[in-house]
C-alpha positions in Angstrom: -36.1 21.9 -25.0 -35.1 25.3 -26.3 -32.0 26.7 -25.0 -31.3 30.7 -24.4 -28.2 32.4 -23.4 -29.2 33.6 -20.0 -32.2 34.2 -17.9 -34.9 36.5 -19.5 -34.7 40.1 -18.3 -37.3 42.9 -18.6 -37.2 44.1 -22.2 -37.1 48.1 -22.3 -34.8 49.2 -25.1 -35.4 52.6 -26.7 -35.3 51.6 -30.4 -38.6 49.6 -30.7 -41.1 49.7 -33.3 -44.0 51.8 -32.0 -46.8 49.2 -32.0 -48.3 46.9 -29.5 -49.0 43.1 -29.3 -52.8 42.4 -30.2 -55.0 42.2 -27.0 -55.4 38.7 -25.7 -52.0 37.5 -27.2 -50.0 35.4 -24.4 -46.7 34.3 -24.3 -44.7 32.0 -21.9 -44.8 34.6 -19.1 -48.5 35.3 -19.5 -50.2 38.4 -21.1 -47.9 40.4 -23.1 -50.5 42.7 -24.5 -48.5 45.8 -23.4 -45.3 44.7 -24.9 -44.0 46.7 -27.8 -43.5 44.9 -31.3 -40.1 43.9 -32.2 -39.3 43.8 -36.1 -36.9 41.4 -37.9 -35.5 42.3 -41.1 -34.9 38.7 -42.6 -33.2 37.6 -45.7 -34.7 34.2 -46.7 -33.0 31.5 -48.6 -36.1 29.7 -49.6 -38.1 31.2 -52.4 -41.4 33.2 -51.7 -43.8 32.4 -50.6 -42.3 30.4 -47.8 -43.6 26.9 -47.5 -41.6 25.3 -44.6 -43.6 25.3 -41.4 -40.9 26.9 -39.3 -41.3 30.0 -41.6 -44.9 29.9 -42.6 -46.1 29.0 -39.3 -43.6 30.2 -36.8 -42.9 33.4 -38.2 -46.0 34.0 -40.4 -48.5 33.2 -37.8 -47.2 32.4 -34.2 -44.6 35.0 -33.5 -46.6 38.0 -34.7 -49.2 37.0 -31.9 -46.3 37.3 -29.6 -45.2 40.8 -30.8 -42.5 39.7 -33.2 -42.9 40.9 -36.7 -40.9 39.6 -39.6 -40.2 41.6 -42.9 -39.1 39.4 -45.6 -36.5 39.7 -48.5 -36.8 36.8 -50.8 -36.6 35.5 -54.5 -40.0 34.6 -56.0 -41.1 31.1 -56.7 -42.6 31.4 -60.2 -44.5 28.1 -59.9 -46.4 29.1 -56.7 -49.2 31.6 -56.4 -48.0 34.8 -54.8 -49.8 35.4 -51.7 -49.5 38.2 -48.9 -47.0 37.5 -46.2 -49.0 37.6 -42.9 -45.9 38.0 -40.7 -44.9 41.5 -41.9 -43.8 43.4 -45.0 -42.1 41.5 -47.9 -40.2 42.5 -50.9 -40.1 39.8 -53.5 -37.7 39.9 -56.7 -38.1 37.6 -59.7 -34.7 36.5 -60.8 -34.3 36.2 -64.6 -32.3 33.6 -66.7 -31.4 29.9 -66.0 -30.8 28.7 -62.6 -27.1 29.1 -62.4 -27.6 32.8 -63.3 -30.3 33.2 -60.9 -28.0 31.9 -58.2 -25.3 34.3 -58.8 -27.9 37.1 -58.8 -29.4 35.9 -55.6 -27.5 38.7 -53.2 -29.3 41.4 -55.3 -32.5 40.4 -53.6 -31.0 41.4 -50.3 -29.5 44.8 -51.1 -32.5 46.5 -49.4 -31.4 45.1 -46.1 -29.0 48.2 -46.1 -32.0 50.3 -45.8 -34.4 48.1 -43.9 -32.0 47.5 -40.9 -32.4 51.1 -39.8 -36.1 50.5 -39.1 -35.7 47.1 -37.6 -34.7 45.8 -34.2 -32.7 42.7 -35.5 -31.0 42.0 -39.0 -31.4 38.1 -39.6 -30.1 35.9 -42.4 -31.8 32.4 -42.7 -29.4 29.8 -44.2 -27.8 32.8 -46.4 -24.0 32.6 -46.3 -23.3 35.4 -49.0 -26.2 37.4 -47.9 -24.9 36.9 -44.4 -21.8 39.2 -45.2 -24.2 41.9 -46.4 -26.5 41.5 -43.3 -23.5 41.8 -40.9 -22.5 45.0 -42.7 -26.2 46.3 -42.5 -26.4 45.4 -38.8 -23.0 47.0 -37.8 -24.0 50.2 -39.6 -27.2 50.5 -38.1 -26.3 49.5 -34.6 -28.6 46.4 -34.7 -28.0 42.8 -33.4 -27.2 40.4 -36.4 -28.7 37.0 -36.0 -28.0 33.8 -38.2 -30.8 31.2 -38.3 -29.1 28.0 -39.3 -31.7 25.3 -40.3 -29.3 23.4 -42.6 -25.5 23.2 -42.8 -25.2 25.0 -46.4 -21.5 24.8 -46.6 -21.3 21.2 -45.5 -24.0 20.5 -48.3 -21.7 22.0 -50.8 -18.8 19.8 -49.7 -20.8 16.7 -49.8 -22.1 17.4 -53.4 -18.5 18.2 -54.4 -17.5 14.7 -53.2 -20.3 13.1 -54.8 -19.3 14.3 -58.4 -17.8 11.7 -60.6 -15.0 11.8 -63.1 -17.6 11.6 -65.7 -19.1 14.9 -64.5 -16.0 16.8 -65.7 -12.7 17.7 -64.2 -13.5 21.6 -64.4 -17.0 21.2 -62.8 -15.6 19.1 -60.1 -12.6 21.7 -59.3 -15.5 24.5 -59.3 -17.5 22.5 -56.6 -14.7 22.0 -54.4 -13.6 25.6 -54.6 -17.2 26.6 -53.8 -17.4 24.3 -50.8 -14.1 25.7 -49.6 -15.1 29.5 -50.0 -18.7 28.6 -48.4 -16.8 27.1 -45.3 -14.7 29.9 -44.9 -17.5 32.4 -45.3 -20.0 30.6 -43.1 -17.4 30.2 -40.2 -16.7 33.9 -40.4 -20.5 34.9 -40.4 -21.3 32.6 -37.4 -18.3 33.9 -35.4 -19.5 37.5 -35.9 -23.1 36.8 -35.3 -24.5 38.2 -32.2 -26.8 35.1 -31.8 -27.3 31.9 -33.6 -30.8 29.9 -33.9 -29.9 26.4 -34.7 -32.0 23.2 -35.7 -31.2 20.7 -32.9 -29.1 19.9 -30.0 -26.6 18.0 -32.3 -26.1 21.1 -34.4 -25.5 23.2 -31.4 -22.9 20.7 -30.3 -21.3 20.5 -33.5 -20.8 24.3 -33.6 -19.6 24.3 -30.1 -16.8 21.8 -31.2 -15.7 24.5 -33.6 -15.1 26.9 -30.7 -18.4 28.9 -30.7 -20.2 29.5 -27.4 -23.4 27.8 -26.7 -24.4 30.8 -24.6 -25.3 32.6 -27.7 -27.2 29.8 -29.4 -30.9 28.9 -29.3 -32.0 25.4 -30.3 -35.4 25.5 -32.1 -36.4 22.0 -33.5 -38.9 21.5 -36.3 -42.5 21.6 -34.7 -46.1 20.6 -35.6 -48.8 23.0 -36.4 -51.7 21.9 -34.3 -54.3 23.4 -36.5 -53.3 20.7 -39.1 -53.3 17.8 -36.6 -56.5 17.7 -34.5 -56.7 15.8 -31.2 -58.5 13.1 -32.9 -57.2 11.2 -36.0 -58.6 12.3 -39.2 -60.9 10.0 -41.2 -58.8 7.4 -42.9 -58.9 7.1 -46.7 -61.2 4.3 -47.9 -59.4 3.1 -51.1 -59.5 -0.3 -52.7 -55.8 -0.4 -52.6 -55.5 -0.3 -48.9 -58.2 -3.0 -48.5 -57.2 -6.0 -46.4 -53.5 -4.8 -46.3 -51.1 -4.3 -43.5 -50.2 -0.7 -44.6 -47.1 1.0 -43.4 -46.3 4.7 -44.4 -43.7 6.9 -45.7 -44.5 10.6 -45.7 -42.3 13.0 -47.8 -39.8 13.4 -50.6 -38.1 10.4 -52.2 -35.3 9.9 -54.6 -31.9 8.4 -55.2 -30.1 10.6 -52.9 -32.5 10.2 -50.1 -32.0 6.3 -49.7 -35.4 5.3 -51.1 -33.6 2.2 -52.2 -33.6 1.4 -48.4 -37.4 1.4 -48.4 -37.4 -0.7 -51.4 -35.1 -3.5 -49.9 -37.2 -3.2 -46.7 -40.5 -4.1 -48.4 -38.9 -6.9 -50.3 -37.8 -8.5 -47.0 -41.0 -7.8 -45.3 -43.4 -9.5 -48.0 -41.8 -12.7 -47.4 -43.4 -13.1 -43.9 -46.2 -10.8 -44.6 -47.6 -11.2 -48.1 -50.4 -8.7 -47.4 -47.8 -5.8 -46.5 -48.1 -2.4 -48.3 -45.8 0.2 -48.4 -47.7 3.5 -48.8 -45.6 6.4 -50.1 -47.1 9.7 -49.7 -45.2 12.1 -51.7 -42.8 11.8 -54.6 -39.5 12.9 -56.3 -38.7 16.5 -56.2 -37.7 16.5 -59.9 -38.7 14.7 -63.0 -35.7 12.5 -62.8 -36.5 11.2 -59.6 -40.2 10.6 -60.3 -39.2 8.6 -63.4 -36.7 6.7 -61.4 -38.9 5.5 -58.7 -41.6 4.3 -60.9 -39.0 2.5 -63.0 -37.7 0.7 -59.9 -41.0 -0.4 -58.8 -41.6 -2.0 -62.2 -38.1 -3.6 -62.6 -38.2 -4.8 -59.0 -41.9 -6.2 -59.3 -42.8 -4.2 -56.4 -45.9 -2.6 -57.9 -48.3 -4.9 -55.8 -46.5 -4.0 -52.7 -45.8 -0.2 -53.1 -48.3 2.4 -53.7 -47.3 5.8 -54.6 -49.7 8.6 -54.1 -47.6 11.4 -55.8 -47.8 14.9 -54.6 -51.2 15.6 -53.1 -53.0 18.2 -51.0 -51.9 18.3 -47.4 -55.4 17.4 -45.9 -55.5 14.5 -48.1 -52.0 13.6 -47.4 -52.6 13.3 -43.7 -55.6 11.1 -44.4 -53.6 8.8 -46.3 -50.9 8.7 -43.6 -53.6 8.1 -41.0 -54.7 5.0 -42.9 -51.5 3.3 -42.0 -50.6 1.1 -39.0 -47.2 2.7 -38.4 -44.9 5.2 -40.1 -41.3 5.0 -41.1 -38.4 7.5 -41.0 -35.1 6.1 -42.2 -32.6 9.1 -42.7 -29.0 8.4 -43.7 -26.5 9.1 -41.0 -23.8 11.8 -41.8 -22.7 15.3 -41.3 -25.9 16.7 -43.2 -28.6 14.8 -41.5 -27.2 14.1 -38.1 -27.7 17.7 -37.2 -31.2 17.8 -38.7 -34.6 17.9 -37.1 -36.7 15.7 -39.3 -40.4 16.4 -39.5 -41.8 13.0 -40.3 -41.6 11.6 -37.0 -43.4 14.4 -35.4 -46.0 14.2 -38.1 -46.6 10.4 -37.5 -46.7 11.0 -33.8 -49.2 14.0 -34.2 -51.6 11.4 -36.2 -51.3 9.0 -33.4 -49.2 6.6 -35.4 -46.3 4.5 -34.0 -43.0 5.3 -35.6 -39.9 3.2 -36.6 -37.1 5.6 -37.3 -33.2 5.3 -37.2 -31.0 6.9 -34.8 -30.6 10.5 -36.1 -30.0 12.4 -32.8 -33.2 14.4 -32.9 -35.3 11.4 -33.9 -33.7 9.4 -31.1 -34.7 12.2 -28.6 -38.2 12.3 -29.8 -38.6 8.6 -30.0 -37.0 7.9 -26.5 -38.8 10.8 -24.6 -42.3 10.1 -26.1 -42.2 6.2 -26.2 -43.9 6.6 -29.5 -42.1 3.8 -31.4 -38.7 2.2 -32.0 -35.6 3.9 -32.8 -33.0 1.5 -34.3 -29.8 1.6 -36.5 -30.4 2.1 -40.3 -30.2 -1.6 -41.2 -32.6 -3.7 -42.8 -32.7 -6.6 -40.2 -33.1 -4.0 -37.5 -36.1 -2.3 -39.1 -37.7 -5.4 -40.0 -37.5 -6.5 -36.5 -39.2 -3.5 -35.2 -41.8 -3.3 -37.9 -42.6 -7.1 -37.4 -43.1 -6.4 -33.5 -45.5 -3.7 -34.3 -47.5 -5.7 -37.2 -47.9 -8.7 -35.0 -48.9 -6.5 -31.8 -51.4 -3.9 -33.2 -52.5 -3.0 -29.6 -48.9 -2.1 -28.7 -48.6 0.0 -31.8 -51.9 1.9 -30.9 -50.5 2.5 -27.3 -47.3 3.8 -28.7 -49.1 6.2 -31.1 -51.1 7.6 -28.3 -48.0 8.2 -26.1 -46.4 9.9 -29.0 -49.4 11.9 -29.8 -49.6 13.3 -26.2 -45.9 14.1 -26.1 -45.7 15.9 -29.5 -48.6 18.2 -28.7 -47.0 19.1 -25.4 -43.5 19.5 -26.5 -43.3 20.3 -30.0 -46.3 22.4 -31.2 -45.3 25.8 -32.9 -47.3 27.6 -30.2 -45.3 26.1 -27.6 -42.0 26.9 -29.4 -43.1 30.3 -30.3 -43.2 31.3 -26.7 -39.8 30.2 -26.2 -38.5 31.8 -29.5 -40.1 35.2 -28.8 -38.7 35.2 -25.2 -35.2 34.4 -26.8 -35.6 37.5 -29.3 -36.4 39.7 -26.3 -33.5 38.4 -24.3 -31.1 39.0 -27.3 -32.3 42.5 -27.7 -31.9 43.2 -23.9 -28.4 41.9 -23.9 -27.4 43.7 -27.0 -28.7 47.0 -25.4 -26.9 46.5 -22.2 -23.6 45.5 -24.0 -24.0 48.7 -26.4 -24.6 50.9 -23.3 -21.5 49.4 -21.8 -19.2 50.1 -24.8 -20.2 53.8 -25.2 
């Protein structure tokens, strides 16, 4: 599933952090307790502390067990408690002023990379286009490989948002948005071409970058994974709540909002309730901002869906999994397009890890997971197609149960962060070996 540039070679470069992997740590090739620790100086786009599992779990817990330490440079999230970073050191800066001013100041967070690079084995930028330029400078000055971790097409996101602006948003704002998108595309293209290695989110993202002329030999695909500590082999005890009693429950886990095609879910439940009057759409999550939170509640009232949609709001992760596990199946409709076609959505993996069958649309990574796991149905994002697949599972609960079992077995074998971490750690060691060899050849 993960793809590296070349076969793994014995790693013996001279510039290594003088530490060793904890006794008992293992990797893809067995015991690595005698391997020296590699250190990444990483510039993080998301606020600190990181909440995405591919940072918090993969870099914070799994990679240190395999001899990969990550020192973080990040801006502080003022709304979240500040906790120690378990993956290495951290330097967190609180940015002042309104959001636009904080955005302009964001590269200031990363200035220490010029000093940190000298004591690291890799310089890495995660979704940081502007700071990627600074990271390249630091890497070249210190003679370290520069790595770009691309979990989202940031420049393409700027372009999409610029196109979404309307006349009423103001001509100046629209011109500024298009200028920002154009500059971001140029800078991102330059950073990606100059990077020594790229970690990308999906096979589709890799293929999209290859179509621009980049070589797949210096890319590693790392899809979103599952933290098995949160998903035990057996399903968690379901929620016993009156709203779920005697209902056919289908679940949607995660963020909702106007820009996330939540209207599709509402149209879907309006169609399903004709044949299944007892159907209930359980939305475990909420809008990211107050506007979206007000919008969804207003829509439920206006469309008279309050008896067929239950919204939990944001709740504790453990409770969220219990709510989700109370459903018969999970839904993952994600709009097709340049932004999401290259993504690796987490919802499908979480449903399957809970033993739920899933109905998802044909985002490439979702299609790969559903096809290989046989854990549900992958259909076009059309109401009729989703209704047919959901209807099949509601009328055949044993089929849904079997699909859930197949999906759980596949996801635990192929998408756990422990399994991904073995391959990611090997990729970092391969990158360091290759860079060391190339450096010797150019001396």
